[in-house]
Backbone as ProteinMPNN parsed JSONL, in Angstrom:
{"seq_chain_A": "MKKLLWCVFAGMFLLSCGGGGGSDSGGGGSASTTPIPVVKADPITVIPSAVTANTDGQFTIRMSVNGVQGVNTVRSLINFDPSLITYIGATQGTFFPSSCTVSLVSSVSPNSGEEGKIIFGITTLGTCADVPSSGTAVRFTFKVIGSGQTTSISFSSSSYFKDWLENTVVLPPVQVAIK", "coords_chain_A": {"N_chain_A": [[0.562, -1.039, -0.185], [1.851, 0.988, 0.896], [4.087, 1.745, -1.135], [2.353, 1.617, -3.542], [0.627, 4.184, -2.943], [2.79, 5.896, -3.08], [4.055, 5.796, -5.763], [1.553, 7.239, -6.471], [1.334, 9.75, -5.586], [3.79, 10.627, -6.449], [3.478, 10.487, -8.861], [1.386, 12.462, -9.1], [3.014, 14.707, -8.839], [5.056, 14.926, -10.626], [3.501, 15.116, -12.462], [2.758, 17.542, -12.908], [4.74, 18.512, -13.335], [5.052, 19.343, -16.423], [6.447, 18.922, -19.486], [6.971, 17.351, -22.645], [6.642, 19.038, -25.494], [4.182, 19.569, -28.6], [4.346, 21.532, -31.248], [3.507, 24.931, -31.847], [2.833, 26.101, -33.567], [1.385, 24.641, -35.829], [2.676, 23.629, -37.658], [5.056, 21.503, -39.424], [7.154, 22.653, -37.727], [9.978, 23.423, -35.003], [9.911, 21.724, -31.567], [8.266, 23.4, -29.029], [8.546, 24.77, -25.648], [7.728, 26.275, -22.633], [9.253, 27.603, -20.483], [10.077, 27.69, -17.249], [9.881, 29.936, -14.585], [13.009, 30.918, -12.956], [13.421, 31.965, -9.601], [14.758, 33.962, -6.973], [16.106, 32.222, -4.102], [14.422, 33.581, -1.83], [11.43, 33.72, -1.341], [10.971, 31.463, -0.458], [11.96, 30.146, 2.061], [14.145, 28.151, 4.429], [14.385, 27.192, 7.606], [16.136, 26.321, 10.271], [19.82, 27.252, 8.578], [21.669, 25.912, 9.726], [22.028, 22.798, 12.25], [22.644, 21.795, 15.444], [22.814, 18.681, 16.894], [22.214, 15.852, 19.204], [23.215, 12.516, 19.205], [20.631, 10.622, 19.132], [18.976, 12.229, 19.727], [15.803, 14.955, 18.848], [15.566, 17.03, 15.567], [13.789, 20.01, 14.493], [12.998, 21.293, 11.241], [12.016, 24.426, 9.55], [9.792, 25.436, 6.815], [9.186, 28.353, 5.039], [6.998, 30.406, 3.7], [7.51, 33.588, 2.487], [6.295, 36.914, 2.092], [5.046, 36.688, -0.272], [2.135, 37.129, -2.09], [-1.23, 35.237, -2.378], [-0.429, 32.567, -2.638], [-0.777, 29.319, -3.187], [0.572, 26.447, -3.205], [3.058, 24.17, -1.817], [6.126, 22.417, -2.561], [8.801, 20.27, -2.362], [11.389, 18.085, -2.892], [13.137, 16.085, -1.105], [16.001, 15.141, 0.305], [18.143, 13.228, 2.078], [20.628, 11.838, 4.541], [20.104, 8.307, 5.289], [21.247, 6.674, 6.788], [22.077, 8.699, 9.082], [20.262, 9.963, 9.566], [16.997, 10.174, 10.586], [13.427, 10.418, 9.445], [11.349, 11.659, 10.655], [8.472, 13.016, 10.422], [6.135, 15.147, 9.323], [3.93, 18.088, 10.01], [1.589, 20.903, 9.471], [2.081, 24.036, 9.407], [1.585, 27.478, 10.418], [0.379, 29.03, 8.456], [-1.58, 28.524, 6.39], [-4.569, 29.722, 6.986], [-6.968, 28.467, 9.468], [-9.677, 28.202, 8.417], [-9.311, 27.241, 5.669], [-9.09, 24.41, 3.932], [-6.616, 22.257, 3.965], [-4.07, 20.142, 1.943], [-1.662, 18.181, 3.268], [1.223, 16.019, 2.025], [3.547, 13.677, 2.719], [5.944, 11.702, 2.383], [7.997, 8.641, 2.471], [9.994, 7.476, 0.225], [9.452, 4.044, -0.49], [10.992, 2.224, -1.627], [13.799, 0.448, -2.973], [17.001, 1.672, -2.57], [16.256, 4.108, -2.986], [16.095, 5.18, -0.582], [15.944, 7.904, 2.194], [14.952, 9.677, 0.686], [12.239, 12.264, 0.357], [9.216, 12.638, -0.76], [7.249, 15.642, -1.09], [4.3, 17.831, -0.413], [2.504, 20.449, 0.142], [-0.961, 21.25, -0.051], [-3.756, 23.99, -0.966], [-7.144, 23.244, -1.513], [-8.921, 24.042, -3.326], [-10.352, 27.421, -3.689], [-9.433, 29.723, -1.249], [-9.302, 31.853, 0.794], [-8.002, 35.195, 2.695], [-5.147, 34.521, 3.328], [-2.016, 34.775, 4.388], [0.634, 36.865, 3.572], [3.3, 35.704, 4.663], [4.391, 33.422, 6.349], [5.053, 30.23, 8.544], [4.954, 27.565, 6.743], [5.279, 24.915, 7.168], [6.519, 22.107, 8.993], [9.452, 20.215, 9.698], [10.152, 17.148, 11.078], [13.281, 15.137, 12.632], [15.111, 12.871, 13.636], [18.26, 11.878, 14.981], [20.462, 8.935, 14.336], [22.799, 8.707, 13.838], [26.207, 9.594, 15.038], [28.839, 12.091, 15.598], [29.371, 13.024, 13.245], [28.915, 14.608, 10.425], [26.664, 16.125, 7.853], [23.758, 16.571, 5.399], [20.653, 18.405, 4.587], [18.814, 18.09, 1.832], [17.517, 19.894, -1.064], [15.399, 19.716, -3.735], [13.947, 20.401, -6.72], [12.285, 22.037, -6.347], [9.01, 24.025, -5.32], [6.723, 26.786, -5.751], [3.483, 27.49, -5.991], [1.586, 29.982, -7.378], [-1.288, 31.933, -6.991], [-1.883, 29.904, -8.835], [-0.225, 29.63, -10.625], [3.194, 27.859, -11.49], [6.24, 28.813, -9.558], [9.911, 28.184, -9.335], [12.234, 27.489, -6.985], [15.157, 27.881, -5.349], [16.674, 25.72, -3.115], [18.883, 26.335, -0.607], [21.076, 23.449, 1.006], [20.329, 22.05, 4.538], [22.409, 22.07, 7.254], [23.703, 19.838, 8.911], [25.361, 18.992, 12.217], [26.122, 16.418, 14.029], [26.876, 15.341, 17.865]], "CA_chain_A": [[0.361, 0.093, -0.09], [2.934, 2.433, 0.375], [4.542, 1.809, -2.788], [0.737, 2.451, -4.383], [0.769, 5.893, -2.144], [4.323, 6.719, -2.902], [3.514, 6.461, -6.856], [0.297, 8.039, -7.022], [1.683, 11.421, -5.288], [4.893, 11.433, -6.864], [2.897, 10.91, -10.412], [1.015, 14.066, -9.436], [3.692, 15.548, -8.338], [5.37, 14.667, -11.584], [2.447, 15.526, -13.487], [2.655, 19.355, -12.844], [5.964, 19.594, -13.78], [5.168, 19.85, -17.842], [6.997, 18.107, -20.554], [7.858, 17.996, -24.03], [5.332, 19.52, -26.434], [4.551, 19.752, -29.959], [4.711, 22.78, -31.923], [2.426, 25.516, -31.457], [2.795, 26.844, -35.206], [0.311, 24.006, -36.449], [3.007, 22.923, -39.03], [6.085, 20.755, -39.072], [8.3, 23.64, -36.881], [10.371, 22.269, -34.012], [9.103, 21.708, -30.82], [9.0, 24.658, -27.937], [7.953, 24.609, -24.111], [7.458, 27.811, -21.675], [10.145, 27.475, -19.176], [9.363, 27.221, -15.427], [10.776, 30.973, -14.069], [13.355, 30.44, -11.598], [13.263, 32.833, -8.914], [15.69, 33.445, -5.77], [15.131, 31.889, -2.706], [13.566, 34.369, -0.638], [10.086, 33.44, -1.305], [10.371, 30.393, -0.015], [13.172, 29.409, 2.814], [14.211, 26.628, 5.362], [15.056, 27.636, 8.503], [17.615, 27.077, 10.128], [20.205, 26.535, 7.981], [22.21, 24.589, 9.709], [21.725, 22.482, 12.838], [23.703, 20.501, 15.916], [22.109, 17.629, 17.254], [22.722, 14.634, 19.497], [23.095, 11.551, 19.049], [19.049, 10.229, 19.652], [17.943, 13.929, 19.758], [15.284, 14.979, 17.222], [15.38, 18.581, 15.344], [12.693, 20.109, 13.085], [13.254, 22.571, 10.061], [10.801, 25.203, 8.457], [9.798, 25.562, 5.392], [8.219, 28.921, 5.084], [7.017, 31.708, 2.938], [8.155, 35.014, 2.95], [6.181, 38.156, 1.369], [4.429, 36.424, -1.273], [0.513, 36.787, -1.454], [-1.02, 34.435, -3.149], [0.722, 31.059, -2.484], [-1.935, 27.856, -2.564], [0.962, 25.259, -2.873], [4.422, 24.528, -1.933], [6.35, 21.306, -2.544], [9.595, 20.02, -2.647], [11.54, 16.718, -2.771], [13.622, 16.476, 0.288], [17.11, 14.557, 0.437], [19.3, 12.874, 3.664], [21.396, 10.548, 4.7], [19.403, 7.598, 5.784], [22.03, 6.241, 8.128], [22.787, 9.111, 9.939], [19.14, 10.782, 10.268], [15.821, 9.382, 10.145], [12.335, 11.299, 9.26], [9.579, 11.503, 11.727], [7.284, 13.524, 9.923], [5.325, 16.943, 9.039], [3.302, 19.062, 10.662], [1.091, 21.978, 9.019], [2.479, 25.565, 9.751], [0.188, 28.654, 10.807], [0.889, 29.631, 6.876], [-2.844, 28.623, 5.501], [-5.275, 29.668, 7.983], [-7.617, 27.073, 9.541], [-10.881, 28.508, 7.15], [-8.6, 26.783, 4.324], [-9.021, 23.443, 3.498], [-5.765, 21.898, 3.076], [-3.975, 18.734, 2.613], [-0.179, 18.167, 3.312], [1.409, 14.755, 2.156], [4.868, 13.903, 2.901], [6.356, 10.049, 1.959], [9.815, 8.739, 2.382], [10.244, 6.613, -0.408], [9.885, 2.625, 0.022], [11.786, 1.512, -2.932], [14.752, 0.127, -2.382], [17.895, 2.019, -2.754], [15.821, 5.447, -2.592], [16.101, 5.89, 1.521], [16.616, 9.199, 2.504], [13.998, 10.711, -0.128], [10.493, 12.404, 1.433], [8.411, 13.851, -0.997], [6.173, 16.621, -0.088], [3.604, 18.758, -0.435], [1.248, 21.41, 1.106], [-1.753, 23.003, -0.804], [-5.294, 24.136, -0.35], [-8.224, 22.688, -2.067], [-10.099, 24.81, -3.901], [-10.349, 28.682, -3.143], [-8.867, 29.747, 0.238], [-9.663, 33.22, 1.276], [-7.207, 35.443, 3.86], [-4.186, 33.505, 3.075], [-1.077, 36.161, 4.47], [1.977, 36.796, 2.567], [4.208, 35.307, 5.269], [4.463, 32.164, 7.774], [5.589, 28.951, 8.144], [4.152, 26.377, 5.611], [5.293, 23.614, 7.231], [7.76, 22.149, 10.345], [10.038, 18.711, 9.259], [10.945, 16.754, 12.099], [14.38, 14.219, 12.074], [15.724, 11.667, 14.79], [19.411, 11.837, 14.594], [20.755, 8.182, 15.045], [24.298, 8.344, 13.909], [27.15, 10.308, 16.08], [30.442, 12.43, 15.226], [29.471, 13.434, 12.062], [28.376, 16.101, 9.776], [25.763, 15.624, 6.66], [23.033, 17.703, 5.237], [19.614, 17.354, 4.048], [18.543, 18.685, 0.67], [15.992, 19.972, -1.442], [14.839, 19.247, -5.36], [12.583, 19.872, -7.23], [11.362, 22.951, -4.664], [8.163, 25.252, -5.874], [5.187, 27.457, -4.971], [2.247, 27.796, -7.144], [1.069, 31.343, -6.555], [-2.299, 32.155, -8.012], [-2.022, 28.404, -9.547], [1.067, 29.277, -11.672], [4.163, 27.513, -10.566], [7.427, 29.22, -9.346], [10.62, 27.227, -9.247], [13.262, 27.866, -6.366], [16.266, 27.105, -5.455], [17.137, 26.039, -1.857], [20.074, 25.903, -0.102], [21.011, 22.508, 2.131], [20.426, 22.531, 5.882], [23.924, 21.389, 7.437], [23.566, 18.814, 10.349], [26.255, 18.349, 12.593], [25.695, 15.403, 14.603], [27.699, 15.3, 18.791]], "C_chain_A": [[0.767, 1.111, -0.075], [3.343, 2.864, -1.035], [3.248, 2.222, -3.388], [0.889, 4.064, -3.948], [2.032, 6.587, -2.91], [3.832, 7.009, -4.648], [2.576, 6.888, -7.393], [0.875, 9.656, -6.698], [2.856, 11.454, -6.124], [4.615, 11.147, -8.489], [2.331, 12.171, -10.226], [2.143, 14.904, -9.537], [4.651, 15.827, -10.173], [5.031, 15.398, -12.645], [2.715, 16.899, -14.314], [3.926, 20.011, -13.591], [6.229, 19.466, -15.162], [6.095, 18.292, -18.267], [6.939, 18.858, -21.906], [6.098, 18.085, -24.817], [5.303, 19.572, -27.942], [4.679, 21.442, -30.652], [3.435, 23.416, -31.769], [2.054, 26.555, -33.088], [1.749, 25.756, -36.089], [1.248, 23.443, -37.943], [3.873, 22.135, -38.292], [7.412, 21.351, -38.253], [8.643, 22.33, -35.802], [9.534, 22.561, -32.483], [9.459, 22.571, -29.883], [8.021, 24.498, -26.676], [8.427, 26.309, -23.696], [8.332, 27.427, -20.511], [9.685, 28.198, -18.048], [10.209, 28.755, -15.048], [11.298, 30.162, -13.066], [13.453, 31.8, -10.932], [14.076, 32.549, -7.824], [14.978, 32.583, -4.96], [14.112, 32.553, -1.955], [12.254, 33.897, -0.347], [9.762, 32.21, -0.531], [12.269, 30.244, 0.918], [13.113, 28.835, 3.703], [15.333, 27.284, 6.66], [14.999, 26.276, 9.744], [18.248, 26.25, 8.904], [20.966, 25.787, 8.38], [21.755, 24.661, 11.442], [22.875, 21.731, 13.733], [22.778, 19.765, 16.395], [22.795, 16.575, 17.993], [22.478, 13.745, 19.068], [21.302, 10.616, 19.898], [18.544, 11.089, 19.819], [16.901, 13.578, 18.568], [15.604, 16.531, 17.392], [14.166, 18.714, 14.28], [13.344, 21.508, 12.559], [12.276, 22.92, 9.895], [10.944, 25.633, 7.433], [9.047, 26.883, 5.336], [8.551, 30.353, 4.132], [6.999, 33.092, 3.013], [7.611, 36.109, 1.703], [5.923, 37.39, -0.343], [2.891, 36.181, -1.264], [-0.173, 35.767, -2.667], [-1.299, 32.83, -3.671], [-1.073, 30.276, -2.088], [-1.01, 26.079, -2.564], [2.193, 25.972, -2.946], [4.807, 23.108, -1.784], [8.034, 21.208, -2.951], [9.844, 18.469, -2.792], [12.808, 16.939, -1.904], [14.919, 14.902, 0.321], [17.559, 13.945, 1.721], [19.445, 11.652, 3.618], [20.645, 9.474, 5.595], [20.004, 7.154, 7.43], [22.387, 7.055, 9.166], [21.295, 9.714, 10.454], [17.753, 10.294, 9.508], [14.744, 10.463, 9.942], [11.347, 10.622, 9.95], [8.507, 12.085, 11.231], [7.13, 15.252, 9.844], [4.266, 17.363, 9.558], [2.821, 20.604, 10.025], [1.779, 23.071, 10.004], [1.465, 26.413, 9.947], [-0.026, 29.438, 9.33], [-0.659, 30.086, 6.777], [-3.593, 28.954, 7.077], [-6.127, 28.933, 8.517], [-8.904, 26.98, 8.856], [-10.86, 27.841, 5.99], [-9.276, 25.245, 4.822], [-7.68, 23.154, 3.27], [-4.963, 20.437, 3.161], [-2.133, 18.907, 2.233], [-0.047, 16.136, 3.377], [2.794, 14.737, 2.457], [5.284, 12.096, 3.434], [7.575, 9.831, 1.778], [9.362, 7.593, 1.545], [10.449, 4.983, -0.549], [10.498, 1.713, -1.019], [12.939, 1.539, -2.837], [16.369, 1.306, -3.275], [17.425, 3.914, -3.221], [15.354, 6.173, -0.952], [16.317, 7.145, 1.516], [16.208, 9.875, 1.155], [12.579, 10.946, 0.236], [10.375, 13.173, -0.283], [7.402, 14.523, -0.632], [5.737, 17.762, -0.588], [2.871, 19.508, 0.298], [0.485, 21.994, -0.343], [-3.231, 23.098, -0.851], [-5.938, 23.509, -1.422], [-9.298, 23.372, -2.038], [-9.459, 26.089, -3.412], [-9.958, 28.917, -1.995], [-8.681, 31.152, 0.579], [-8.721, 33.606, 2.299], [-5.887, 34.959, 4.088], [-2.966, 34.946, 3.336], [0.073, 35.774, 3.192], [2.999, 36.309, 2.896], [3.759, 34.445, 5.602], [5.039, 30.966, 7.172], [4.4, 28.018, 7.737], [4.143, 24.973, 6.232], [6.525, 23.405, 8.087], [7.842, 20.445, 9.78], [10.426, 18.158, 10.667], [11.66, 15.217, 11.879], [14.525, 13.725, 13.123], [16.961, 11.782, 14.267], [19.851, 10.427, 15.341], [22.189, 7.946, 14.519], [24.991, 9.141, 15.14], [28.318, 10.642, 15.079], [30.56, 12.927, 13.982], [28.46, 14.133, 11.317], [27.431, 16.095, 8.034], [24.541, 16.693, 6.247], [21.96, 17.077, 4.719], [19.415, 18.616, 3.063], [17.915, 18.842, -0.302], [16.237, 20.29, -2.833], [14.167, 19.654, -5.328], [11.661, 21.12, -6.826], [10.493, 23.976, -5.975], [6.865, 26.005, -5.334], [4.202, 27.648, -5.864], [1.46, 29.165, -6.369], [-0.251, 31.918, -8.051], [-2.425, 31.121, -9.203], [-1.094, 28.492, -11.041], [2.515, 28.948, -11.009], [5.478, 28.046, -10.678], [8.252, 28.086, -9.34], [11.873, 28.275, -8.362], [14.066, 27.076, -6.239], [16.637, 27.238, -3.817], [18.045, 25.782, -1.1], [19.798, 24.902, 1.131], [20.739, 23.038, 3.403], [21.669, 21.389, 6.767], [23.43, 20.874, 8.613], [25.269, 18.542, 10.787], [25.909, 17.535, 13.744], [27.048, 15.349, 15.632], [27.569, 13.624, 18.779]], "O_chain_A": [[0.391, 2.09, -0.719], [3.088, 3.829, -1.755], [3.207, 3.398, -3.749], [1.256, 4.955, -4.715], [2.061, 7.775, -3.233], [3.348, 8.096, -4.963], [2.501, 7.01, -8.616], [0.811, 10.571, -7.519], [2.97, 12.562, -6.649], [5.438, 11.536, -9.318], [2.634, 13.056, -11.026], [2.157, 15.814, -10.365], [4.738, 16.943, -10.685], [5.692, 16.048, -13.455], [2.827, 17.24, -15.492], [4.181, 21.099, -14.107], [7.421, 19.442, -15.472], [6.298, 17.209, -17.719], [6.89, 20.036, -22.259], [5.014, 17.512, -24.71], [6.379, 19.618, -28.538], [5.315, 22.328, -30.081], [2.399, 22.776, -31.591], [1.215, 27.404, -33.387], [1.332, 26.235, -37.143], [0.745, 22.998, -38.975], [3.807, 21.933, -37.08], [8.467, 20.729, -38.132], [8.202, 21.192, -35.639], [8.701, 23.455, -32.331], [10.656, 22.749, -29.657], [6.851, 24.13, -26.789], [9.144, 27.148, -24.242], [7.788, 26.857, -19.565], [8.976, 29.205, -18.05], [11.409, 28.642, -15.297], [10.775, 29.234, -12.451], [13.566, 32.78, -11.669], [14.298, 31.386, -7.485], [13.794, 32.247, -4.974], [13.08, 32.029, -1.537], [11.932, 33.669, 0.819], [8.663, 31.92, -0.059], [13.383, 30.258, 0.394], [11.974, 28.76, 4.164], [16.506, 27.659, 6.646], [14.059, 25.517, 9.982], [17.813, 25.243, 8.347], [21.22, 24.823, 7.657], [21.352, 25.668, 12.024], [23.829, 21.166, 13.198], [21.666, 20.287, 16.317], [23.917, 16.267, 17.592], [21.459, 13.747, 18.376], [21.161, 10.187, 21.043], [17.367, 10.944, 20.148], [16.89, 12.658, 17.75], [15.81, 17.187, 18.414], [13.723, 17.867, 13.504], [13.929, 22.418, 13.146], [11.345, 22.119, 9.979], [11.964, 26.169, 6.999], [7.889, 26.622, 5.66], [9.558, 31.024, 3.903], [6.25, 33.617, 3.836], [8.206, 36.228, 0.632], [6.605, 37.631, -1.34], [2.38, 35.269, -0.614], [0.391, 35.603, -3.749], [-1.948, 32.237, -4.532], [-1.988, 30.498, -1.295], [-1.468, 24.998, -2.194], [2.586, 27.045, -3.403], [4.106, 22.417, -1.045], [8.498, 21.999, -3.773], [8.921, 17.655, -2.822], [13.456, 17.977, -2.043], [14.493, 13.747, 0.358], [17.0, 14.559, 2.63], [18.871, 10.715, 3.063], [20.567, 9.81, 6.776], [19.557, 7.228, 8.574], [22.934, 6.557, 10.15], [21.147, 9.931, 11.657], [17.521, 10.107, 8.314], [15.138, 11.577, 10.289], [10.767, 9.538, 9.888], [7.436, 11.631, 11.633], [7.834, 16.193, 10.213], [3.408, 16.497, 9.393], [3.671, 21.493, 10.084], [1.949, 22.89, 11.21], [0.347, 26.026, 9.604], [-0.663, 30.49, 9.307], [-1.105, 31.223, 6.93], [-3.177, 28.467, 8.128], [-6.277, 28.165, 7.567], [-9.354, 25.854, 8.642], [-11.849, 27.697, 5.271], [-9.845, 25.052, 5.897], [-7.263, 23.763, 2.285], [-5.09, 19.681, 4.124], [-1.562, 19.501, 1.318], [-0.619, 15.299, 4.075], [3.335, 15.842, 2.469], [4.997, 11.504, 4.475], [8.299, 10.553, 1.093], [8.509, 6.806, 1.957], [11.607, 4.602, -0.722], [10.354, 0.491, -1.042], [13.427, 2.643, -2.595], [16.476, 1.489, -4.488], [18.223, 4.734, -3.675], [14.693, 7.101, -0.486], [17.055, 7.523, 0.605], [17.028, 10.566, 0.551], [11.792, 10.015, 0.409], [11.159, 13.958, -0.817], [6.606, 14.033, 0.169], [6.454, 18.614, -1.112], [2.57, 18.983, 1.37], [0.897, 22.711, -1.255], [-3.854, 22.042, -0.744], [-5.206, 23.197, -2.361], [-10.248, 23.44, -1.258], [-8.361, 26.097, -2.856], [-10.221, 27.892, -1.365], [-7.494, 31.477, 0.584], [-8.369, 32.661, 3.006], [-5.517, 35.031, 5.26], [-3.015, 35.952, 2.629], [0.24, 34.887, 2.355], [3.882, 36.203, 2.044], [2.57, 34.316, 5.315], [5.376, 30.673, 6.024], [3.3, 27.823, 8.253], [3.332, 24.082, 5.98], [7.457, 24.208, 8.062], [6.914, 19.676, 9.528], [11.091, 18.917, 11.371], [11.109, 14.297, 11.275], [13.809, 14.33, 13.921], [16.991, 11.809, 13.037], [19.771, 10.37, 16.569], [22.716, 6.882, 14.843], [24.339, 9.307, 16.171], [28.72, 9.957, 14.139], [31.657, 13.268, 13.539], [27.274, 14.182, 11.641], [28.205, 16.03, 7.079], [24.49, 17.713, 6.934], [21.881, 15.889, 4.409], [19.715, 19.783, 3.316], [17.525, 17.754, -0.726], [17.158, 21.042, -3.154], [13.422, 19.693, -4.349], [10.442, 21.12, -6.996], [10.938, 24.458, -7.017], [6.152, 25.544, -4.443], [4.676, 28.321, -6.78], [0.964, 29.289, -5.249], [-0.183, 32.139, -9.26], [-2.934, 31.387, -10.292], [-1.158, 27.824, -12.073], [2.961, 29.664, -10.112], [6.038, 27.874, -11.761], [7.7, 26.985, -9.338], [12.325, 29.349, -8.76], [14.084, 25.923, -6.669], [16.847, 28.307, -3.243], [18.015, 24.586, -0.811], [18.925, 25.053, 1.986], [20.828, 24.251, 3.591], [21.642, 20.159, 6.784], [22.695, 21.573, 9.311], [26.154, 18.087, 10.064], [25.259, 18.171, 14.574], [28.159, 15.313, 15.102], [28.227, 12.948, 19.57]]}, "name": "protein", "num_of_chains": 1, "seq": "MKKLLWCVFAGMFLLSCGGGGGSDSGGGGSASTTPIPVVKADPITVIPSAVTANTDGQFTIRMSVNGVQGVNTVRSLINFDPSLITYIGATQGTFFPSSCTVSLVSSVSPNSGEEGKIIFGITTLGTCADVPSSGTAVRFTFKVIGSGQTTSISFSSSSYFKDWLENTVVLPPVQVAIK"}
């Protein structure tokens, strides 16, 4: 069942990433696609940028929206070293008001060779009024299982949707020092 849920969510995630397209010219011209704009990491941030944690301890990182009105979705692929830290889970932050219907999905890949990969998304379902322009969208909690090493949590394919249009962001990794 976990593999099925992972595949369904991954398919939904990748479906909106776009793909090749035909020619808009109607003739035999070359294929063209509209690139997704890449913006600074400022609209979406991950806090803190560095963590120091003890073996068997837990730590939380926050993904926040900063000064962007009209955001209805935030998503990312998250990568970590499963021999040093484990994923506990994600909780919704305060960015989306309680009056909104929100779906938060985070799932660790059940596939062999893909340990340490989380697919994550939080989105409003339908129209949602009174969404602020800044706030914590989600909190991720991890547990330290290694000791005496440094690792990182990285983010790829990160984006947010503003007024239902995708905006790609580049998020720096979170450095984790393990005591």
